[in-house]
C-alpha positions as CSV (number, residue, x, y, z in Angstrom):
1,X,-8.6,11.5,50.3
2,X,-9.3,14.1,47.7
3,X,-5.5,14.5,47.0
4,X,-5.2,10.7,46.5
5,X,-8.1,10.7,44.1
6,X,-6.7,13.6,42.2
7,X,-3.3,11.9,42.0
8,X,-4.8,8.7,40.7
9,X,-6.8,10.6,38.1
10,X,-3.7,12.5,37.0
11,X,-1.8,9.2,36.7
12,X,-4.6,7.7,34.6
13,X,-4.7,10.7,32.3
14,X,-0.9,10.7,31.8
15,X,-1.0,7.0,31.0
16,X,-3.8,7.4,28.5
17,X,-2.0,10.3,26.8
18,X,1.2,8.3,26.5
19,X,-0.7,5.3,25.1
20,X,-2.3,7.6,22.5
21,X,1.1,8.8,21.4
22,X,2.5,5.3,21.1
23,X,2.9,4.1,17.5
24,X,4.2,1.0,15.8
25,X,7.9,0.8,15.2
26,X,9.3,1.4,11.7
27,X,9.9,-2.3,11.3
28,X,6.3,-3.1,12.3
29,X,5.1,-0.5,9.8
30,X,7.3,-2.0,7.0
31,X,5.8,-5.4,7.7
32,X,2.3,-3.9,7.6
33,X,3.0,-2.4,4.2
34,X,4.7,-5.5,2.9
35,X,1.7,-7.6,4.0
36,X,-0.8,-5.0,2.5
37,X,1.1,-5.0,-0.8
38,X,1.0,-8.9,-0.9
39,X,-2.7,-8.9,-0.2
40,X,-3.2,-6.2,-2.9
41,X,-1.3,-8.4,-5.4
42,X,-3.3,-11.5,-4.3
43,X,-6.4,-9.9,-5.6
44,X,-5.1,-10.3,-9.1
45,X,-4.4,-14.0,-8.7
46,X,-7.7,-14.5,-7.0
47,X,-9.5,-12.5,-9.7
48,X,-11.0,-10.3,-6.9
49,X,-11.7,-7.0,-8.5
50,X,-13.7,-5.7,-5.5
51,X,-10.8,-6.6,-3.3
52,X,-8.4,-4.7,-5.6
53,X,-10.6,-1.5,-5.4
54,X,-10.7,-1.6,-1.6
55,X,-6.9,-0.9,-1.5
56,X,-7.2,2.3,-3.5
57,X,-7.2,5.7,-1.9
58,X,-10.1,7.9,-3.1
59,X,-7.6,10.4,-4.6
60,X,-5.1,7.8,-5.9
61,X,-3.2,8.3,-9.2
62,X,-2.0,5.3,-11.3
63,X,0.4,6.2,-14.2
64,X,-0.1,4.3,-17.4
65,X,0.9,4.4,-21.1
66,X,-2.2,6.5,-21.9
67,X,-1.5,9.0,-19.1
68,X,-2.5,8.9,-15.5
69,X,-5.7,7.6,-14.1
70,X,-6.9,10.0,-11.4
71,X,-9.1,8.8,-8.5
72,X,-10.5,5.5,-7.3
73,X,-13.4,5.4,-9.8
74,X,-11.1,6.0,-12.9
75,X,-8.5,3.5,-11.7
76,X,-11.2,0.9,-11.1
77,X,-12.7,1.5,-14.5
78,X,-9.3,1.3,-16.2
79,X,-8.1,-1.8,-14.3
80,X,-11.4,-3.7,-14.7
81,X,-10.1,-5.2,-17.9
82,X,-7.3,-7.0,-16.0
83,X,-9.8,-8.8,-13.8
84,X,-12.3,-9.9,-16.4
85,X,-10.6,-13.0,-17.8
86,X,-10.2,-16.3,-15.9
87,X,-6.4,-16.1,-15.9
88,X,-4.5,-13.2,-14.5
89,X,-2.5,-11.4,-17.3
90,X,0.3,-10.4,-14.9
91,X,1.3,-10.6,-11.3
92,X,3.6,-8.6,-8.9
93,X,5.3,-9.0,-5.6
94,X,7.0,-6.6,-3.3
95,X,10.7,-6.9,-2.7
96,X,11.4,-3.7,-0.9
97,X,9.4,-1.4,1.4
98,X,10.4,1.9,3.1
99,X,8.3,3.9,5.6
100,X,8.9,7.6,6.4
101,X,9.8,8.4,10.0
102,X,6.4,9.9,10.7
103,X,4.9,6.5,9.8
104,X,2.3,7.9,7.5
105,X,3.7,7.2,4.0
106,X,5.5,4.2,2.5
107,X,7.1,3.1,-0.7
108,X,6.9,-0.4,-2.1
109,X,8.5,-1.8,-5.2
110,X,9.2,-5.0,-6.9
111,X,9.0,-7.1,-10.1
112,X,6.0,-7.6,-12.4
113,X,5.6,-10.9,-14.1
114,X,3.6,-11.9,-17.2
115,X,1.2,-14.9,-17.1
116,X,4.1,-17.2,-17.9
117,X,6.1,-16.0,-14.9
118,X,8.7,-14.0,-16.7
119,X,9.8,-10.7,-15.3
120,X,8.4,-8.0,-17.6
121,X,8.6,-4.8,-15.5
122,X,8.8,-3.2,-12.1
123,X,6.1,-1.5,-10.0
124,X,6.6,1.4,-7.7
125,X,3.8,2.4,-5.3
126,X,3.3,5.0,-2.6
127,X,1.0,4.0,0.3
128,X,-0.7,6.3,2.9
129,X,-1.7,5.2,6.4
130,X,-5.4,6.2,6.6
131,X,-6.2,4.5,10.0
132,X,-4.2,2.3,12.3
133,X,-3.0,-0.6,10.3
134,X,-5.0,0.5,7.2
135,X,-2.8,1.4,4.2
136,X,-4.2,2.7,0.9
137,X,-2.2,3.1,-2.3
138,X,-2.0,6.7,-3.5
139,X,0.5,6.5,-6.4
140,X,1.4,3.6,-8.6
141,X,3.7,3.5,-11.6
142,X,5.0,0.5,-13.5
143,X,8.0,0.4,-15.8
144,X,9.4,-2.0,-18.3
145,X,12.6,-3.9,-17.8
146,X,15.1,-3.2,-20.4
147,X,18.8,-3.5,-20.9
148,X,21.0,-1.0,-19.1
149,X,21.7,2.1,-21.2
150,X,25.3,2.5,-22.4
151,X,27.1,5.6,-21.3
């Protein structure tokens, strides 16, 4: 009886350990990041500044024309101006996402549009998995579209 109990306990512990090591597939993680980026972008359209701030990692860095904004508080302060008016001054949407094999960091990128819907730039963001299914942006950089440079 004691051997049977010990065997059952060992099997339960091995099953629990295997379940703890299970993680989402790369395609599932890509979908999570794509959905997170879309939700992040939706905060601009909805004029939801508090929602925007919830997507920022505490140590995030956003690059801008006046230099980088370092940390959630500085980014929030710098981006508040984009949420104050009734109409969003720009929008963005992801068109590509890649996740590293460890499943802990991801890249997202895509076009930026002005209020009239014209492409005016491109964003590039790096996301970090902070808890299962919870991604926070740690780096963000936008760039202007321009004609290709001649070689």
